[in-house]
N, C-alpha and C positions, 0 to 999 in steps of 0.2 A: 638452431634455437633462435628465437626472436626476442629483441630487447627494445624497450621504449625508455629513452633517457629524458628525465624531467628537466624543467626550466632552470633550476639552480646550478646545473652542471653544463659544461660547455658542449656545443655540437661536435667538437673534436673528439669527445669520448665516444659518441656514436660511430664516428668514422674509424676510430681505433678498433672498436668491437667488430665492425665490418671487415677490417683487415685480418681479423682472426678467423674469418670465414662464416660469420653469423649474420643474420639480418638484424640491423639496428637502425632505429630512427630516433631523431630528437623531436621533442614536442613541436619545435619550430617547423620541422619538415612536414608535419601532418596537420598544421593549422590549429594547434592547441597551445600556443605560446602563452596565452592569457587564460587558459581554461582552469576551472575549479578542479580540485582533487578528484571529485566523483566523475568528472568528464574524462580525466586522464585514466582513471581506473577502468571506466567503461570501455574506453578505446583499447586498453591493454587486454581486457577480458575478451573483447570481440575479435582481436587479432591473435590471441594466444601469446602475448608478449609478457616478458618479465619487466617490471618497472625498476629502473635504476634511479635512485633519488637520494638527496640529502634531507628530505622532508620526513621528519619523524612520524607525521600523521599516516603516511603509507604503511610504515612498519606497525604502528599500533592497530590500524584497521585490519591488516593481514592477520595479526595475532588474535584479535577479538572476533573478527567476522569472516575471515578467509579471503577469498578473491585471488587475484593474480599474485604470483611469487614476486618478492621484492628483494632487491639488492640495496641495502641501506648504507650509503657512504657517510660514515661518521667522522671523517677527517675534518679538522678545523679548516680555517682559511688556508689555502695552499695554492701554490702556483700551478697553472695548467700542466706544465711539463712534469711536475712532481706527481700530480694526480694521475696523469696518463701512465707514468712509469709504475706507480703503485698498482694500478688496475692491471697493467700488463704482467707484473710479477705474480699477482694473485689470481689471474683469470682462469687458469686451469683448475684451481681449487674451487673457484666460484661455480664454474660450469659443472664440475663433478658433484658439488652439493645440490645444485638445482636438478641435475639428472637423478639424484637419489630421492628427490621429492621434497627437499627442505624448502619451506615456504618463505623463510626470512634469512638472508645472509647478511651479516654485518661486516663492513670493512672499516676498521678503526685503527 
């Protein structure tokens, strides 16, 4: 599975997802650090990536218009280590939900 991690989340999250055996890029990796949401969405669609973001706009767009699957990280301000631990704990369930075809996965 392929993932695209949005700008509000650390590049370390993409590296952690890679460690789980998936393809993962951060928007910084693909020249989209300052891109608008529609550009990030277009890149995710063209590469078949799931968007991982804290941005509610991606979740709303997915629900109303479709597009790439979204993992919406709804955790408040948290330390990077805590975020990575939480994703690691939930990652199996996240992948299972995506494989079932769920379009929006919320991590709260």
